[in-house]
NUNU-131426 format. One record per residue: residue in one letter; z, x, y of N, C-alpha, C in turn. Coordinates in steps of 0.05 Angstrom, whole numbers, plus 5000, padded with zeros to 4 digits. Atoms other than C-alpha are relative to their C-alpha. Layout:
BEGIN
AZXYZXYZXY;...
This chain:
BEGIN
M497849855001178928746880499150225027;F500949794985178329216944499350255004;W500749815008178629836919498650074979;Q501849975026174229776860497749885012;Q503650074982168529536912499950335012;V499449764984170230156947498950264979;L500549865011170630606898497449994982;N502949945016164630456846498250055019;K501349904984160930666903499850354998;H499749674999163331406888500250024963;K499749925021162331276812502150004984;F496950015023170331176794500149764989;D499650215019172530766744503049935008;F498150074989177630356781502349844983;V498550185017179629966721501050074971;S499449795022180330476668502750195012;K497449825002184930896704502649765009;L498950115003188930306716501449894976;K499050015022189530136650500950234984;E498649765011191830856630502450045023;Q497249994987197330766685501549834999;D498350165012199430176653500150124975;A499849955033199330516581502650295006;L498349864985203431086620502949915011;L497850174985208630566647501149934961;R497850005023209730396579501350124983;E498549845012211030956546501950095013;L498349854983215531106602502549774997;A497750145000219030476587502350044975;Q499549905028219530726513502050254985;D498949715010222431436527502949885008;S498249964979229431556549501350175017;G499349844979229632096601500949885025;Q499450114977231032056663497750045016;V502150074985225531816715500550085024;V499750034969224432066789498349935003;I502350044990220431776833500550115035;W500549904968218832076899498549905015;Q501150184986216631656953500250135032;G501449984959213331717036500249755002;Q500450144980213231217079496849774996;S502550105004205730957049500749724977;A500950205017203830247012499250124976;S499349955030202530616956502050194989;D497149965012208330956943502449835002;Q498150174992212630396967498349754967;L500650105022208629966912499650144974;T498249785024210130576853502649954999;L497250065014217330496863499949775000;R499950235002217029826860499249964964;R500849995030212929806796502150134980;V497249835029217730326754501849815008;A498150085002222729976775499549684993;Y499550295011220429266753499050104964;T501149915019218229726685502950064991;L495349955009226429996680501249925008;R498250184996228729446694503549934990;N498250015013232029426636501850204987;A498749735007234430156634500650085034;P499549844968236330296709501550175001;Q497849734997241730816698497150214985;R503349665006234231276682499250045030;L501850074968231931076761501250155017;N498449844983232631586808497750095028;E502750014987228531746874501750255013;A500249804975227532266919497649985028;K502450044968224732096997499550215015;L501149814989220132437027499749925030;T500450024967219532477108498650205011;H501549764983216032857160500750255004;D497949834993221233287162499550194977;D501149865022219433547088497450205000;L504249925014211533727102501350295019;P499449744986212934517111497750205020;L502249804973206134737143497949885009;V501150094979204534337195499350035028;T500149894977201934517263501049855016;A497950064980206134297321498449745009;A501450334991200133707342500649804979;T500150165027200533487271502049874994;A496950005009207833467266501349805011;R500450204982208133057328499049764995;S500450295011203232517302501549954979;I498150135023206232487235502749895009;A498250024981212532497272500349705015;A499750244984210731917316499249814976;A501250245015207031517261502849924977;G496649985033214731667212497449964976;K500150005011209531657163499250224985;T500949765019209032097096498949784975;A500949995018205932087028500250164980;V500249795032206832366951497450225010;G503449924999199232556965500750305014;M500849804974201033027023501750254992;F499349785015205133516977499450094993;T501849855034203634016926502950084989;A498750105027207533956867502350265004;A497349824992212034566883501349915023;E497450094985214434286948501049674991;L497850315009215733586914502750114981;G497649925021218833946856502750175020;A497549824980223734346913502249765009;K498450215003226233596926501549854983;L499850215015227533426863503750054997;P497750075001234833606872501849875023;T498950344982235433086924499949734996;A500150165016233332586875503449885000;A496850135002239432076873499149654987;P500750195023239431526817500649675035;I501750214988237130846852503149844987;S498650265004242730226854498849724978;V501350275017241929636792500049825024;L501850294980241729076855498350195013;R502349934989236629526890497849964988;I502249995018232929626829498849704995;S500750305010233628866811497649935028;C501450064967230728736892496949995001;L503149875001225029236880498449944986;A501150215015223228926820499149675006;L500550284986223228236848497550095028;E501849964979218228466904498250144997;W502649965013213728726858498849804986;Q500950165017212728136822498949795025;E501450014969211527846894498150055003;V501749824978207928316924496249934971;K501850165017203228146853498749795011;Q501450255002201927446862499149975033;I502150114974198727526933497650124990;N501249994999192627466941498750105022;S501549974974189027946997498450314992;D501049795012184728496999501350225009;T498049725002190029027024502549915002;R497549904992196629167034501150165017;R499349794984200529557090502749964993;W497249835005206729917091500949925033;R499750024979209629637160503049895005;D496150004992217629607184501849954971;N498750105022220029607109498149784988;T500850215018215129007086497050115000;F502249974995209428967064497849745006;V501850174974203728647103497849964984;S502550105011197128307066498150015024;G503649994983189828337100498350034995;T502649935003183328447106499450204999;F501349714988179829107108497949975021;
């Protein structure tokens, strides 16, 4: 696994973190509250969206999304804004908790059809055996490092 190899050099226990995430998702599936997924245009955000959609596919009425774009980035220089806008990419990690909280009112339910499609895409992307996955033109592209 690519990230396990990279992060092992920094003494990061990647496998434990994945197991923690799996446990959190199992708990989430047992809960009954509403769920909001913040997502940008990064592969990680898009994979997370699909993974949560798969987890909650049997309770689709609970799943909402708040989309993040480069226009939502508040404190960027003009040069940085131009480069982000040119790339059209953002990720949840680029925002503070307060900035994400400010986007909460924009969260909207995800349709049952879309949740089904996202869940299916999660199953498909899990089967792909590649070093990396990139998010290009609203599609996952597999590759090597």
